[in-house]
C-alpha positions as CSV (number, residue, x, y, z in Angstrom):
1,M,-2.6,14.5,7.2
2,E,-4.7,13.8,10.2
3,M,-6.9,10.7,9.8
4,A,-10.6,10.8,10.4
5,L,-11.9,7.4,9.4
6,A,-10.2,4.2,8.1
7,P,-12.1,1.1,7.1
8,I,-11.1,-2.5,7.8
9,N,-11.0,-4.4,4.5
10,P,-10.0,-8.1,3.9
11,S,-6.9,-6.8,2.1
12,D,-5.9,-5.1,5.4
13,L,-6.3,-8.2,7.4
14,I,-4.4,-10.6,5.2
15,P,-1.0,-9.0,5.8
16,I,-1.6,-9.3,9.5
17,T,-1.5,-13.0,9.2
18,G,1.9,-12.8,7.5
19,A,0.6,-14.1,4.2
20,Y,2.3,-11.3,2.3
21,A,5.6,-11.6,4.1
22,H,7.4,-11.9,0.7
23,R,6.6,-8.3,-0.1
24,I,5.5,-6.6,3.2
25,S,8.0,-6.3,6.0
26,L,6.5,-6.6,9.5
27,P,6.1,-4.9,11.9
28,A,4.1,-2.4,9.9
29,V,0.9,-0.2,10.3
30,A,-2.1,-1.8,8.5
31,G,-4.6,0.0,6.4
32,Y,-4.7,1.1,2.7
33,E,-7.4,3.7,2.6
34,G,-9.4,6.2,4.6
35,V,-10.2,9.9,4.8
36,G,-8.6,12.8,6.7
37,H,-7.6,16.5,6.7
38,V,-4.4,18.0,5.6
39,V,-2.5,19.6,8.6
40,A,0.9,20.1,7.1
41,V,2.2,20.7,3.5
42,S,5.4,21.2,1.7
43,Q,6.2,24.6,0.3
44,G,4.1,25.5,-2.7
45,H,1.1,23.4,-1.8
46,E,-0.4,25.6,0.9
47,H,-3.8,25.5,-0.9
48,L,-4.3,22.0,0.5
49,M,-4.1,23.1,4.1
50,G,-7.3,22.0,5.9
51,K,-8.7,20.2,2.9
52,R,-10.4,16.8,3.3
53,V,-8.6,14.3,1.2
54,L,-8.1,10.6,0.4
55,P,-4.4,9.5,1.0
56,L,-4.0,7.3,-2.1
57,R,-1.1,4.8,-2.1
58,A,0.0,6.1,1.4
59,G,-0.4,2.9,3.3
60,G,-0.6,2.5,7.1
61,T,-3.9,4.4,7.4
62,W,-4.8,2.8,10.8
63,Q,-3.0,5.6,12.6
64,A,-3.7,9.2,13.6
65,F,-1.3,10.8,11.1
66,V,-0.3,9.7,7.6
67,D,2.2,11.1,5.1
68,C,0.9,11.2,1.6
69,A,2.5,12.5,-1.6
70,V,0.7,15.7,-2.8
71,I,-0.1,14.1,-6.2
72,N,-2.0,11.3,-4.4
73,A,-3.9,13.5,-2.0
74,I,-7.4,13.6,-3.6
75,E,-9.8,16.2,-2.5
76,V,-13.2,15.0,-1.4
77,P,-16.3,16.8,-2.6
78,G,-18.3,18.5,0.2
79,T,-21.4,16.5,-0.7
80,V,-19.6,13.1,0.1
81,P,-19.8,12.2,3.8
82,D,-16.7,10.9,5.6
83,V,-18.3,7.4,6.1
84,I,-18.4,7.0,2.3
85,A,-15.2,8.9,1.5
86,A,-13.3,6.5,3.7
87,R,-14.3,3.7,1.4
88,A,-13.9,5.5,-1.9
89,Y,-10.5,4.2,-3.0
90,I,-9.9,0.5,-3.2
91,N,-13.3,-1.0,-3.9
92,P,-14.7,1.7,-6.2
93,L,-11.5,1.9,-8.1
94,T,-11.3,-1.9,-8.4
95,A,-14.9,-2.2,-9.6
96,H,-14.5,0.8,-12.0
97,T,-11.3,-0.5,-13.5
98,M,-12.5,-4.0,-14.0
99,L,-15.7,-2.8,-15.7
100,N,-13.6,-0.7,-18.0
101,L,-11.3,-3.6,-18.9
102,W,-14.2,-6.0,-19.3
103,P,-17.4,-4.2,-20.5
104,V,-20.7,-5.9,-19.5
105,H,-23.3,-4.3,-21.7
106,G,-25.8,-6.9,-22.9
107,K,-24.0,-9.7,-21.0
108,T,-24.8,-12.1,-18.3
109,V,-22.5,-11.5,-15.3
110,L,-21.8,-13.8,-12.5
111,F,-19.8,-12.8,-9.4
112,S,-18.8,-14.5,-6.2
113,G,-18.1,-12.9,-2.8
114,A,-21.4,-11.0,-2.9
115,G,-21.0,-10.0,0.7
116,S,-18.2,-7.5,-0.1
117,T,-18.4,-3.8,-0.9
118,C,-16.5,-4.4,-4.1
119,A,-19.1,-6.9,-5.2
120,D,-21.9,-4.5,-4.3
121,L,-20.4,-1.9,-6.5
122,L,-19.6,-4.3,-9.3
123,G,-23.2,-5.5,-9.3
124,Q,-24.8,-2.0,-9.2
125,W,-22.5,-0.5,-11.8
126,A,-22.8,-3.5,-14.1
127,L,-26.5,-3.1,-14.2
128,K,-26.1,0.6,-14.8
129,Q,-23.8,-0.2,-17.7
130,G,-26.5,-2.4,-19.3
131,A,-25.7,-5.9,-18.2
132,R,-28.5,-8.3,-19.2
133,R,-28.4,-10.2,-15.9
134,V,-26.2,-10.0,-12.8
135,V,-26.1,-13.0,-10.4
136,G,-24.3,-12.6,-7.0
137,L,-23.1,-15.6,-5.0
138,Y,-23.3,-15.0,-1.3
139,R,-22.1,-16.9,1.8
140,S,-24.3,-15.3,4.5
141,E,-28.1,-15.5,4.1
142,V,-28.4,-11.9,5.5
143,R,-27.1,-10.8,2.1
144,R,-30.1,-12.1,0.1
145,K,-32.5,-9.3,0.6
146,R,-29.9,-6.5,-0.1
147,L,-28.8,-8.2,-3.4
148,S,-32.4,-8.5,-4.5
149,D,-33.1,-4.9,-3.6
150,L,-30.1,-3.8,-5.8
151,G,-31.5,-5.8,-8.8
152,I,-28.9,-8.5,-8.4
153,D,-30.1,-12.1,-8.6
154,P,-29.0,-13.7,-5.3
155,M,-27.7,-17.3,-5.1
156,P,-26.1,-19.1,-2.1
157,Q,-22.6,-20.2,-2.9
158,T,-23.5,-23.7,-1.6
159,D,-26.1,-24.2,-4.4
160,I,-23.6,-25.7,-6.8
161,A,-26.1,-27.2,-9.2
162,N,-27.8,-23.9,-9.9
163,I,-24.4,-22.1,-9.9
164,L,-23.1,-24.4,-12.6
165,A,-26.3,-23.9,-14.6
166,V,-25.9,-20.1,-14.5
167,A,-22.2,-20.4,-15.3
168,R,-23.0,-22.3,-18.5
169,Q,-24.9,-19.3,-19.6
170,S,-22.6,-16.6,-18.4
171,D,-20.5,-14.3,-20.5
172,L,-18.3,-12.9,-17.7
173,V,-17.3,-14.0,-14.2
174,F,-15.7,-11.8,-11.5
175,D,-14.4,-14.3,-8.9
176,S,-13.1,-13.1,-5.5
177,V,-13.3,-16.4,-3.7
178,G,-11.2,-18.8,-5.6
179,G,-10.8,-22.4,-4.3
180,P,-13.4,-25.1,-5.2
181,L,-16.1,-22.5,-5.9
182,G,-14.0,-20.6,-8.5
183,S,-12.7,-23.8,-9.9
184,S,-16.2,-25.3,-10.4
185,I,-17.4,-22.1,-12.1
186,L,-14.4,-22.0,-14.5
187,S,-15.0,-25.6,-15.5
188,A,-18.6,-24.9,-16.5
189,L,-18.1,-21.6,-18.5
190,P,-18.9,-21.7,-22.2
191,S,-16.6,-20.8,-25.1
192,G,-16.1,-17.1,-25.6
193,S,-16.7,-16.3,-21.9
194,I,-14.2,-14.6,-19.6
195,F,-13.2,-15.6,-16.0
196,V,-11.6,-12.8,-14.0
197,G,-10.0,-13.8,-10.7
198,Y,-9.5,-10.8,-8.5
199,G,-9.3,-12.3,-5.0
200,L,-8.9,-15.5,-2.9
201,L,-11.2,-15.0,0.0
202,S,-11.2,-18.8,0.5
203,G,-7.5,-18.8,0.9
204,Q,-7.2,-21.3,-1.9
205,P,-6.2,-20.8,-5.5
206,V,-8.4,-21.7,-8.5
207,V,-7.5,-25.0,-10.0
208,V,-7.5,-24.6,-13.7
209,P,-9.0,-27.8,-15.3
210,R,-7.1,-29.7,-17.9
211,T,-9.8,-28.6,-20.5
212,Y,-11.7,-25.4,-20.2
213,R,-13.3,-23.0,-22.7
214,A,-13.2,-19.6,-21.0
215,Q,-10.5,-17.0,-21.2
216,V,-8.8,-16.7,-17.8
217,Q,-7.7,-13.3,-16.6
218,R,-6.2,-12.1,-13.3
219,F,-6.8,-8.7,-11.8
220,H,-5.0,-7.0,-8.9
221,L,-5.5,-3.3,-8.4
222,R,-1.8,-2.8,-7.4
223,D,-0.8,-3.9,-10.9
224,H,-2.8,-1.1,-12.5
225,L,-2.0,1.7,-10.1
226,P,1.1,3.0,-12.0
227,S,-0.9,3.4,-15.2
228,L,-3.9,4.9,-13.3
229,A,-1.6,7.3,-11.6
230,S,0.0,8.3,-14.9
231,K,-3.5,9.4,-16.1
232,C,-3.8,11.5,-12.9
233,F,-5.8,10.2,-10.0
234,A,-7.5,13.6,-9.6
235,N,-9.0,13.5,-13.1
236,L,-10.0,9.9,-12.6
237,F,-11.8,10.6,-9.3
238,G,-13.4,13.6,-10.9
239,D,-15.3,11.2,-13.1
240,L,-15.8,8.6,-10.3
241,W,-17.2,10.8,-7.6
242,P,-20.7,11.0,-9.0
243,D,-21.0,7.2,-9.1
244,I,-19.5,6.9,-5.6
245,E,-22.0,9.5,-4.3
246,K,-25.0,7.9,-6.0
247,A,-24.1,4.3,-5.1
248,D,-26.2,2.3,-2.6
249,W,-23.5,1.7,0.0
250,P,-23.8,-1.2,2.5
251,P,-24.0,-0.3,6.2
252,V,-21.0,0.1,8.5
253,R,-20.2,-0.1,12.2
254,V,-17.9,2.6,13.5
255,F,-15.4,1.9,16.3
256,D,-13.2,4.3,18.1
257,A,-9.6,3.6,17.1
258,D,-8.7,2.6,20.7
259,H,-11.1,-0.4,20.2
260,W,-9.3,-1.7,17.1
261,Q,-9.3,-5.3,18.3
262,D,-13.1,-5.3,18.7
263,A,-13.3,-3.8,15.2
264,I,-11.2,-6.5,13.7
265,H,-13.2,-9.3,15.4
266,A,-16.4,-7.7,14.1
267,A,-14.9,-7.5,10.6
268,E,-14.3,-11.3,10.6
269,V,-18.0,-12.1,11.3
270,P,-19.7,-13.3,8.0
271,G,-22.5,-10.9,6.9
272,A,-21.6,-8.2,9.5
273,P,-21.4,-4.5,8.6
274,K,-18.0,-3.2,7.6
275,S,-15.9,-2.1,10.5
276,I,-14.5,1.5,10.4
277,L,-12.0,3.0,12.7
278,R,-12.6,6.5,14.0
279,F,-9.8,8.7,15.1
280,P,-10.2,11.3,17.9
281,G,-11.4,14.7,16.9
282,R,-12.1,14.2,13.2
283,G,-14.3,11.2,12.4
284,T,-18.0,11.9,11.6
């Protein structure tokens, strides 16, 4: 397929540092998601020619052309613009899967990393599913208004006293930061609560205290992809597209692919819009 747009996510940048050298051989092309058009197919799949699709599980999406297994080429509805479709895989599927595994109806939900797209979707969809209260911990002050507008209670991640007070009343935590922040939250959670660690944006692990009352869970989307694929990605996205289309998506900044270095630098600025790479001739 010929790529149109590909976002720059934190999960794309981490392998560039060599942090995943134990399972990713470098050199390699970065990028795990995006949107493009089918320009060549194997025999028997001619109906896909010219279709706009997501190349799920393809890898290396920061390039003009990507090979993708037919079963993982998910058609994009005509009502979903490229700039949303390009982000429709990793973060929506992560948020959707976690909310299915740990239902939030009637619960107080606390999540860290409230500057990320995944956290945005987690907060929106948790409220839609009937969460009693959703609190988002943010690093950059520019995030406060957006969180409030979404109905999420914003709280700076430096306000440890109030964070611990909220944690003591929380039923469910989704932590993408780890480090001292995640460790502090875990230590304050009450009995019967659940702490889900799904990222380490701080670069540091959560230190599990000697005594704690919450149930600790770990979530990595890659661990669930085989079971999700067995249920058929096409059917899964058939249910997910309406939520993706109706979501309030955070702003983006689009860079021509030739300016990928500028796009990466912009992606590393706290509070900045998500960087998206546009490939010649297709990106809109």
